[in-house]
C-alpha positions as CSV (number, residue, x, y, z in Angstrom):
1,R,11.2,9.1,9.3
2,Q,12.2,11.9,11.6
3,P,9.9,13.5,14.2
4,Q,8.6,16.9,13.3
5,S,9.6,19.6,15.6
6,S,6.6,21.8,15.9
7,S,3.1,21.1,17.0
8,S,1.7,24.4,15.8
9,S,0.1,24.4,12.4
10,S,1.1,28.1,12.0
11,Q,4.8,27.3,12.1
12,P,6.9,25.4,9.6
13,Q,7.3,21.7,10.2
14,L,11.0,21.2,10.8
15,Q,12.8,17.9,10.8
16,F,14.8,16.6,13.7
17,P,17.7,14.3,12.7
18,V,17.8,11.0,14.5
19,H,21.0,8.9,14.6
20,R,19.7,6.2,16.9
21,I,17.2,5.7,19.6
22,Y,18.5,4.9,23.1
23,C,16.0,3.1,25.4
24,V,16.2,2.4,29.1
25,G,15.1,-0.9,30.4
26,R,13.8,-1.7,33.9
27,N,13.4,2.0,34.8
28,Y,9.7,1.5,35.5
29,A,9.3,-0.6,38.6
30,D,5.8,-2.0,38.1
31,H,6.6,-3.2,34.6
32,A,9.9,-4.6,35.7
33,I,8.1,-6.7,38.2
34,E,5.4,-7.7,35.6
35,M,8.2,-9.0,33.4
36,G,9.8,-11.0,36.2
37,G,12.5,-8.6,37.2
38,H,13.3,-7.0,40.5
39,P,13.9,-3.2,40.3
40,D,15.6,-3.1,43.7
41,R,18.2,-5.7,42.7
42,E,18.6,-5.0,39.0
43,A,19.8,-1.6,37.8
44,P,18.3,0.0,34.6
45,F,20.2,-0.7,31.4
46,F,20.3,0.6,27.8
47,F,19.3,-1.0,24.5
48,T,18.8,0.7,21.2
49,K,16.5,0.9,18.2
50,P,17.6,2.0,14.7
51,A,16.5,5.2,13.0
52,T,14.5,3.0,10.6
53,G,12.4,2.1,13.6
54,L,11.0,5.6,13.7
55,V,7.5,6.3,12.4
56,V,6.2,9.8,12.5
57,V,2.6,9.7,13.9
58,V,0.3,12.1,12.1
59,C,-2.0,14.0,14.4
60,G,-4.5,16.7,13.4
61,D,-8.2,17.4,12.9
62,N,-10.2,14.4,11.7
63,H,-9.0,13.4,8.2
64,N,-8.1,10.3,6.2
65,D,-4.6,9.8,4.9
66,D,-4.8,8.3,1.4
67,N,-1.3,7.1,1.8
68,N,-2.0,4.9,4.8
69,N,-2.0,1.2,4.4
70,N,-5.7,0.1,4.7
71,D,-4.9,-3.6,5.0
72,T,-6.7,-5.2,7.9
73,N,-3.3,-6.7,9.0
74,S,-2.2,-3.4,10.4
75,M,-2.3,-1.4,13.7
76,G,-3.6,2.0,14.5
77,G,-5.5,4.3,12.2
78,G,-9.2,5.0,12.2
79,N,-11.0,8.3,12.9
80,D,-13.4,9.2,15.7
81,N,-15.7,12.0,14.7
82,T,-16.8,12.9,18.2
83,D,-16.2,16.4,19.5
84,N,-14.0,14.9,22.3
85,N,-11.7,13.4,19.7
86,K,-11.1,16.3,17.4
87,H,-7.4,15.5,17.2
88,V,-6.9,12.0,16.1
89,I,-4.0,9.6,15.2
90,S,-4.3,8.5,11.6
91,T,-1.0,6.7,11.0
92,K,-1.2,3.0,10.3
93,I,1.6,0.6,10.9
94,P,1.7,-2.9,9.3
95,Y,1.7,-5.7,11.8
96,P,5.3,-6.9,12.1
97,L,6.4,-10.3,10.7
98,A,7.4,-13.3,12.8
99,T,5.4,-12.6,15.9
100,N,2.2,-13.6,17.5
101,N,2.7,-11.6,20.6
102,L,3.2,-7.9,19.9
103,H,3.3,-5.6,23.0
104,H,3.2,-1.8,23.1
105,E,4.3,0.7,25.8
106,I,3.6,4.5,25.8
107,E,6.9,6.4,26.4
108,L,8.2,9.9,27.0
109,V,10.6,10.7,24.3
110,V,13.5,13.1,25.1
111,A,15.1,14.5,21.9
112,V,18.8,15.3,22.6
113,G,19.8,18.4,20.6
114,R,23.5,18.4,21.2
115,G,26.2,16.0,22.1
116,G,28.8,16.0,24.8
117,A,30.6,13.8,27.3
118,N,30.9,13.8,31.1
119,I,28.1,16.3,31.4
120,A,27.2,17.2,35.0
121,T,23.7,16.2,36.0
122,E,22.7,19.8,36.8
123,Q,23.7,20.8,33.2
124,A,22.1,17.9,31.3
125,H,18.9,19.8,30.6
126,H,20.8,22.2,28.4
127,S,21.3,19.4,25.9
128,I,17.6,18.6,25.5
129,Y,15.9,20.0,22.4
130,G,12.4,18.9,23.2
131,Y,10.0,16.1,24.1
132,A,7.5,13.9,22.3
133,V,5.2,10.9,23.0
134,G,6.4,7.6,21.6
135,V,5.5,4.0,21.5
136,D,7.9,1.1,22.2
137,L,6.8,-1.9,20.1
138,T,8.1,-5.3,21.2
139,R,7.9,-8.7,19.6
140,R,7.5,-10.3,23.0
141,D,7.7,-13.9,21.9
142,L,11.0,-13.3,20.2
143,Q,12.3,-11.4,23.2
144,A,11.4,-14.4,25.5
145,K,13.3,-16.7,23.3
146,A,16.3,-14.3,23.3
147,K,16.2,-14.0,27.1
148,H,16.0,-17.8,27.5
149,A,19.1,-18.2,25.2
150,R,20.9,-15.2,26.9
151,R,21.1,-13.5,23.5
152,P,20.6,-9.8,22.5
153,W,17.0,-8.5,21.9
154,D,17.6,-7.0,18.5
155,S,15.0,-9.1,16.7
156,A,12.4,-8.3,19.4
157,K,13.1,-4.6,19.7
158,A,15.1,-3.2,16.8
159,F,12.9,-3.9,13.8
160,D,11.6,-1.3,11.3
161,R,8.6,0.8,12.5
162,S,9.1,-0.3,16.1
163,A,9.2,3.3,17.5
164,P,6.2,5.4,16.5
165,C,6.7,9.0,17.6
166,S,4.7,12.2,17.8
167,A,5.8,15.7,16.8
168,I,8.5,17.1,19.2
169,V,7.5,19.9,21.5
170,P,10.5,22.2,22.0
171,H,11.8,22.3,25.6
172,D,10.8,26.0,26.0
173,D,7.2,25.1,25.1
174,W,7.0,22.0,27.3
175,R,5.5,23.6,30.4
176,E,2.6,25.0,28.4
177,A,2.2,21.7,26.5
178,Q,2.0,19.7,29.8
179,T,-1.0,21.7,31.0
180,L,-2.8,21.1,27.7
181,L,-2.0,17.4,27.0
182,V,-1.4,15.6,30.3
183,P,-4.9,15.9,31.8
184,Q,-6.4,14.6,28.5
185,S,-4.1,11.6,28.1
186,G,-4.0,10.3,31.7
187,L,-0.8,8.5,30.8
188,S,2.2,7.8,32.9
189,S,5.3,7.8,30.9
190,S,8.9,6.7,30.9
191,H,11.0,7.0,27.0
192,S,14.2,8.6,25.3
193,A,14.4,9.7,20.1
194,S,17.9,10.7,19.7
195,S,17.7,9.4,23.2
196,S,14.8,7.2,24.0
197,S,13.6,5.3,27.1
198,S,11.6,2.2,27.7
199,S,10.7,-0.2,30.4
200,S,11.6,-3.2,28.1
């Protein structure tokens, strides 16, 4: 349940310990407006997901994972054998209970490698271990009920398997990884796994 810390098959797959996942809400202006907020009047805020929300996404050359849940009531999975999709995501996640309106958001995950307090902004990058691609899953119908009742979002955000995450790319390798991955994905991102960010 912990993101692997190496994207190279020639290196050992290390495990990065995750205590909790910190997410940032209303940090993405367009999505804040979509959800009825006003980014200029409402400051970003934090919410959390538990370590049990983490799902390590398996990426690699086309293959089938016999351990995956093949039930039709699941998300993800599937292999595309075209040359343009040599690296595929094969992890399947069961559709969560108690929701008919499940949303997903692609996020930039920042893995914080060491703790601290009152860290100066210009020194903060020294605490970063690496980066990954994550998904923030939300039971949006439960979130709407919680918002209406002015109650916490735990049932909507903090459920098991609510935070799929790729392998972590170490900070020192990030610049090279950006040139390889960003043009292919075409994704704009926002997220923080020992620290994790989201637009809620």
